[in-house]
N, C-alpha and C positions, 0 to 999 in steps of 0.2 A: 271702295272699288268692288265691282261685281265679280263674284267668284266664277271659276271655270264651270262649276256644277250648275250654277244658276244660268249662266250663258247657254250651257248645253241644253238645259231644260227648256229655255225659250226657243231653241232651235229644233226641238223635238217635232214641232208641227211641220217643219220642212222635210223631216225624214219619214214621218209616218205618212203613208199614202204613196211614197216613192217605192219602187220595187227595190228591195235590198240587193246590194251587190253580192253575188255568190263568189266563193273562192274555191279553187281546185286544191284539194288537200295535197296534191303533188306539185303544185306551183311554187315557185320560189317566193320567199317573203319579200315584199316590196320595201325598199329602203327609203329613208327620208330624202336622200339625194335624188331619187327617181321622180319626186313630185316637187316642182318649184313654184314660184309665184307668177310664171309667165301666163299671159292671157290665153294662150292656146291650150294650156293644161286643163284637163278635166279629171282631177284625182278621184279615183274610185267611183267613176260614173256620176260625178257631182252634177246635179241639175243646174241649169243657169240661174234660177231664182235662189237656190241654196248657195251657189257660188257667190252671188251678188252680196248676200248677207254675211257669209263667212269670211270673205276676202279681207274685210277691214277690221274684224274683231281682234286679230292677233297683231295689229300694228300699234305703235305708240301714238299717243295723242300729241297735239301741237305744243303742249307745255311739259311733256315728259322728256326724260333724258333720251338722247339719240342712241340707237343700237349700233351704230358704226360711224366712223369719221366721214367727213364730206369727201366725195369722190371715190369712196370704196366701191369696188366691184368684185364679184366672185372671180377667183383665179389670180388675183393680184397678191403680192407679198404683203403680209400684215402681221400685227401683233394681235394676240387673242386676249380679250379682257374677261377674267373670271371673277364673278362676284360671289363672295362667301357671306351669307347672312342667314339668320335663323338657325334652327336646329339641323344638324347633319345626322340623319337617322339611317336605319337599316332599310326600311321599306317606305314607300309613299303612303302617307296616311292623311287624314283630314279631321278637322274639328268642326262638327256641324254647328255648334253654338258660336264658334269663332268665325264662321263664314267661309270655310274653304280648306284648302290643303295646308298641311303643316309639315315641315321637315323636308329636306332635300336628301334623297337616297344617296348613300355613299357611293354605290356602284355607278350611279348616274354621273358622278363627278370623275371617278376613276376611268370610266369608259371614255369620257370626253377628253381626258388627258392622253389616253392611248391614241385616240384618233388624231388629236392635235399633233402629237409627236410624229405620227406617220405622214402628216401633211407637209410637203416641202414648202408650201406657201406661208406656213406659220413660222415666224422668225423669233418669236419669244412670247412669254406669258406675262400678263399684267394682272396681279391679284388685288382685288379690293376687299379687304376683310372688315366689314362694318360691325355687325352685331352677331357674329357667328357664335354658335354654341356646340361644343362637342366634348366627349370624354377623352381621356388620355390615350386609351387603346385605339380609338377611331383616329385621333390626331396622329398617332404613330403610323397607322396604316396609310392614311392619306399623304403623310409626309414622304413616305417611301415612293409613292407615285409621283409626287412633285420632283423629287430628286431624279427619278427615272426619266421624267420628261426632259430634263436638261441634257441627258445622254452624255456625250463626250465634251460637252461645253458649247456645242454649236447653238444651243438655244438658252436664253437667259430667263430668269424669273425675277421680276421686280414687284415689290409688294407695298401696299399702302394700307394703313390702319388708323382708325380713330381711337381705338383703345384695344388693348390685348391683355388678357389674363393668362393664367398658367398654361392650359392646354392649347389655347389659340396662339399664344406667343411661341410655344414649342413648335407648332406647325410652321409658323413664319420663319423660324430659324433655317428653313430649307431655302429661303429666298436669297438671291445674290445681293439684293438691296432692300432695306426696309425704310420706308418713309412714313412719318407720323403726322397726323393732322394737327394744326395749331390747337392748343389746349387739350390735345389727346394725351394719353398716358399708357405706360406699361406697368401692369400690376401683377407681380409674380412673387407673392408671399410664400409660395411653396405649397405642397399638398397637405391637407389636414383631414382627419376624421373626427367628427364631433358627435359621438353617441349621446342621445338624449334619453334619459331614463325617467319614466313617469310613474314608476311603481308607487312612490310616496304619494303622489296625487291620487292615483287610483285607490290607494288605501283610505285616503280621506273621504273619497266618494263612496266607499263601500263596494268598489268593483274589484273582483278577484280574477287574476289570470291564472288558471289552473292548467299548467303545461308540463309536458315531459319531453325529454330529448335523449336520443341515443347518439353518443359520441361526445367526448369531453369538450370539443371545440364547437359543437353545434349550438351557437348562441343566438339563433334567430329570435327567440322570444325574450331575450335578456332585458330589453328596454321596458318590458311590462312585468317581468318576474323578479328582477334584481334592482337594487337601488344604485348599483354601480357596475361597470363592466367587470367580467371575470378576468383573471390573469390570462386565460386562454384567448379571450377576445382581444385583450391588449396586445398579446403576442401576434395574433393574426393581423390586426390593424397595422402594427409596426412593419410587418412584411410588405403590406400593400403600399404604405407610405414611403418606405425606403425605395421600392422599385420605381415609383412615380418620381421621386426626388432625383434619383440617379438618371432617369430618362431626361428630365429637364436639364440637368447639368450637362449631360452628353450633347444635347441639342445646342446649347449655348457655346460649348467648346468647339464642336464641329462646324456649326453654322456661322457663329459670330467671331470665331477666333479668340475667344477669351480663355484664359487659363483657369484651372480649377478654383484657385483662390478668388479670382475676380468674379467667377460665376456664382460662387457661394455668397460673396459679398453683395452681389446684385439681388439675390433672393432674400438675404437677410435685410437689405434695405427695403424690399417689398414694393415700393412705388417709385417711379421715376417719370418726371414730366418735362416737357420742353427740352431746353438745352441740356438739362441734367441727364436725360435719357441718351442724348447724343454723346455727351462726355463719357458716359458709362459704356459706350459702344453697343448699347442695346438696340438703337436705331441709327440710321445714317444721317438723316436730315429731317427738317420740318417743312411741310408744304401742304397746301390744300389739294384735294383730289384732282381738281381740274388742272392746276398747275403741274402736278406730278404726272398726270396722263399726257399732257402736251409735251413736257420735257422728255419723258421716257420714250414716247413713240416718235417724236421728232417729225421727220418728213414721211415716215412710214405710216401707212393706213392702219386702222384698227377696227375690230368688230367685237361685240360681246358674244361670249359663248352662250349658247342656248341649247336646251334639250332638243333632240332630233325631231320629235314628233309633237304635234299639238292637236288636241281634239277640235280646236277651233279652225285650224287650217287644213286638216286632213278629214274629209268627209267619212272615210272608212273608219277612222278612229272614233268619230262621233257616232257612227252606227254601232260600233262595238260598245261604246259607252252606254248607249240606249238599249243594248241587248238585241239589236236587229241583226247582228252578225256574231258568229262565234269568235272567241279569242284567237289571235294569231298563234300558230304553232309552226315550228320548223318542220320541214319535210326531210325524210331520210334519217340516218343515224345522227344522234345528237346527245348532248349532256343536259340533264335537268338540274337546275338550281332551285332549292326549296328553302324558303325563309321560315324559321321557327323563332318568333319574336314575342316576348311577353311572358306572363305567368302561365304555367302549365295547368290546365283546368279540365275537369270531366265534361263529357258531352260535346255538343256542337258549338257552344259559345255563340258568337254573333254571326254565324254563317261565314261569308267571305270576309266580313270585317274581322271575324275571329282570327283569320289567317294573317291579319295585319297588326292586331293589337293584343292578341293572346294566342296561346298554343292550345287549341281545343282538340281533345283526343280524337273524337269521331271525325272531325274535319281533316286533321293531319293524317290519321290512320287510313282513311279512305283514299287520300291523295297518294300516299306511299304505296299502298297495295296496288293501286291502278298503275303506278309507275313500274312496279315490279313486273307486271304482265306486259308492259309495252315494249315490244322488241326494238322499236326505234330509239328508245332511251338506252344508251350504252353505259351510263354511269350517273349516279345521283350525288350531288353535293348539298349537304344540309348546313345552312348558315344559322348558327344558334346564338341568340342573344336573350338569355333568360336567367333570372335569379332563382327559379325553382317553382314548385307548385305541387299538384296532387301526385302522390306515389302511384295510385291506381292508373291514372292517365299516363304517367311516365312508363309504366310497365306495358301498357297497350301500345304506346308509340315504339318502345324498344322492340316489341315483338314484330311490329310492322317493318321496322328497320332491318331486323333479322331476315324477314321475308325478302326484302329488296336485295340484301346481301347474298342470298342464295343464287340470284340471277345475274347480278352485276355489281361492280365495285361501288362502295359507299365511302365518301370522304366527308369529314366534318370540318367546317371553318368556324372558329369561335370569334365572336365580336367582343364587345365590351365585357360581358359577363356570361359565363356558361357554367353556372354553379348548381349544385344539388340536382334537382330534376333536369336542369339544363345540361348537367354532365351525364346524368342517368341515360338520357335519350341518345347521347353521343358515344357512350362507352363502347358500343359494339362495332364502330366503324372500322373500315380497313386502315384508315389513317386519319389522324386528328392534327389540325393546325390551330395555333393560337398566337396572338400577338404577345409581346413581352409583358404588356400591362393588362392583359386579359385576366379577369377574376374568375377562377375556375376551381374545381374540386368540390369542397363542401359535401363530401360523401357521408351523409348522416340523415337522421330522421328527427322531426319535431312534430308535436301535435298537442292539441289542448282545446280549451274552450274559455270564453269569457263568462264569468259568473256575475249576473246582474241582480240577483235577489235582494241583497242588502241595500244596494244602491237605490233600487226602485222603492223599497220599503221606506227608505229615508225621506223620500219625497211624496209619501202617502199612497204608493201603488201597492195593492195587495194581490198576491197570486195564490191560486189553489190548485190542487192536483187530484186527479182521479186516474188510477192506472191499474193494470194487471201485469204481473211479471216482476221478479225481484229487481231487475235492472232496467225497467221500462223508462225510467227518468235519467238514464245514464248520461245522455247528451242534452239534458235540460240546461238552459242557461240560468236557471234559478238557484242551483245549488252545486257545490263542488263535488268531485268524485269521492266515493267512499274508498277505503283502503283496498277492498277487493276489486272495485272497478278500476282503480288506478293500476293495479298489478295486471289486470286483464289488458288494459290499453298498452302498458309497457311491453307485455309479451307479444302483442300484435305488431308493435313498432320494432321490436327486435327481429321479428320474422322479416319485416320489410328491409331492415338494415342488412340482414344476412343475404337476402336476395340481391340487394344493391351490390354488396361486396362480390357476390358470385358473378354478376354480370360484368363488373369491372375486371375481375381476375381473368375471366374468359376472354374478354375483349382485348385486354392489354397483355395477355400471356404472362400473368403473375400468379403467385400463390395467394391464397385467401389471407393469410396472416401478414403478408407483405403489403397487401392493400389496406388491411385494417390499421397497420402502423401509420400510414399516411392519410387515412380517412378520418373517422371520428368527428366529422363535421368541419375539418380544417379547410380553410380557404387559402388557395395558393395563387400567386401571380403566374402568368404563362411561363416565365423563365423558370420558376421553381417547379412548376408542374412538369415541364420537360425533363428537368433533372431527376424528378421522382418517377418518371415513366408514365405520367398521366396523359401527356400529349407527345406527338412524334416530332413536330417541327415548329419553329417559330416562323410565322408567316401569316399573310392575310388571305383574302378570298381569291385573289388571282393565283397565288401559289397553290391553293387547294384545287382550283379549277384545272390548272396545268397538270397536277398530279392525277386528277380524275381522268383526264384525257389520256394520260400515259397508261394508267391501269386498264383503261377500256380499250386501248389500242386504236384510238381514233386520232386523226390529225389535229393540229392546232387550229385548223379552220372549221372544225366541227361546230355547228351552231349550238346556241344555248337557249333552252326553254326555261323561263323564270316563273315560279309560283310563289305568291299570288301575282297575277299579271296586273295590267293597268286597272285602276279603280273604275268601277262602273256605277250605273244608277242603282243597281242592286245594293252596292255598298252604301250608297247614300240612304236608301230606304231602310236597310237594316240598322244603320247607324242611328237614324231617327228613332227607331224602336228602342235602341239601347238607351238613348237619352231619356225617352219617355219612361222607361223602366227604372232609370236611376233617380227619377225625381221623387219617388216615394220616400217616406220617412219610416225607418225601421228601428231596430234596437240600437244601431250605430248612431242614429239621430238623437236618441235619448242620451247616449254617452256624450255626444258632442255638446248637448245642452248642459249636462252636468259639469263637463269640463269647463265650459264657458263661465258657469257660475263660480267654480272653484278658482279658476285662474284664466281670465280672458286671453292673456298673453300666450298661453300654452294650448289653447283650445284646438288650434289647427294642427299642432304637433300630435296631440292625442288622436285626433281624427285621422291623421295620416298613418300613425302606427296601427290603428285599428282597421284601416281600409282593407288591408290584405286579409285580416281575420274575417271581415265581412265577405270577401270574395270566396274564401275557402271554408266558410262555416258549414257547407254541405259535405265537406270532405273530412273523413274521420282521421286519416293518417296522411301526413304531409312529408314530402322530401323537399322542404322549402328552406330558403335562406334569405333573410332580409339583409342584404349587403349594405353596410353603412356607406353613405355617399362620401366621396373624396372632394374636398373643396380647395 
């Protein structure tokens, strides 16, 4: 299927040569409802020839699934059909090599639920969960919105799934009814952390991971420096696992009416298929999607939920995609929502792509400082989803956050993970919100280098050195640190750690020693972080936005400006540059080859563990944490 970006590129010739539509900065933002499919409409000055081509691009083909039931018309009572598939992410991104967009933004879904709940014609929600993928914190946040949609019970939520695993099944426990496809299954073995330690393999290859850490719990480098997890790492992972497990149990008890014993038994059973899932009360019945939809909606019409705007149907959106029009911005007093997603890195990163896939210091600092000066922006909400990164970049972003805070309230909303650098940049906010399953804290520092000298020599690669200065080779990948070099690095890391503690203490109104007691690299769940004073409230992005409006003294109807905005052709071009740059083979490629020779089954694991090292190799000191995935 042709991607939106390729379609837009094909339409560029229709836009180039047409006089771009100008917008009045004081004009109200045009809503999706203002432009319909009527023949009389000419959205955003759409020329007839362009309209001719664009009008059919956004419609399903003759053999594609319909978007609404027969006889459906706008304004009639109906059920809304919501399809959950693919990754549910923080921001809209795309995979150039994969051919288009990837991931549905969480806020896009929650906004849709809000609007549906306010529409008196929507009588209920029908959810089709096919191959959805999301973490537990995101499931927790989206589940709250599903429950809110039901309101006082006037609207129902009926759900269909082909298969549901831990976090997806937890999300579906918000449904009034769960129906499973024939041969579908519920797979809820419970959460697990599976640290993979490759130090033994690296030893065999002659690769040495020379790392230091400040904080007993700062175990970021343990997979490559230790043969087994430290007691501190086991304690940390236990806390994360227990929180996720308790969340799953609570969902089953509240949503499915199971008691604690039955919920635990279902998790211990791990898998349930067909009638067995019905007998265990994990689902209500078995049916195909088509039969389920027909039975659920009955005589009531239905239509699929869709994103409000499409670059294919809205010529103005197409012009903005091509850079012929500036991004849409609210007029008058409003709140800014800034996404900080990915590793925190030095410099500009990938331009606007960097704002979607990484937290580049120069990109985000420039954005925050501009927002500090913008009198129309009355508050800033920073949505953080990051496991860490460069300490230098984190400090620069912290300073920019402090500048914003001088002029207006700053509220932080934490997504799945806001740890280490992710917490560093959040610490100074007026208020911090986290979900119960958010991974946060990890106030500590780790740094080091991968030493390749012996490994390269083992395959016949000789290296030589010419230098001036006693420590000129300090960051050479050919040899480990000397004792004096190691102490110098440790001293600089301790300086970063003390600065980290000072920022947290000032931002959270705590004493330095009190912060140190709960810091030391320790990772906390959102629930535990609140108990320890690291966050203020358990809640999601909507709660953070409501608090920002309250602190700013603006009404609930104050508009929202989102950064980064809709993807543009600039994103596509810079993304292509990133792909090109990533094709080259460097020292990580050599390690991958060595790993493949040593153990083909673990080659990908070694490459994954070293990928972050590759990204951070230009950074001497890190405030980074490699959070173990929960499965």
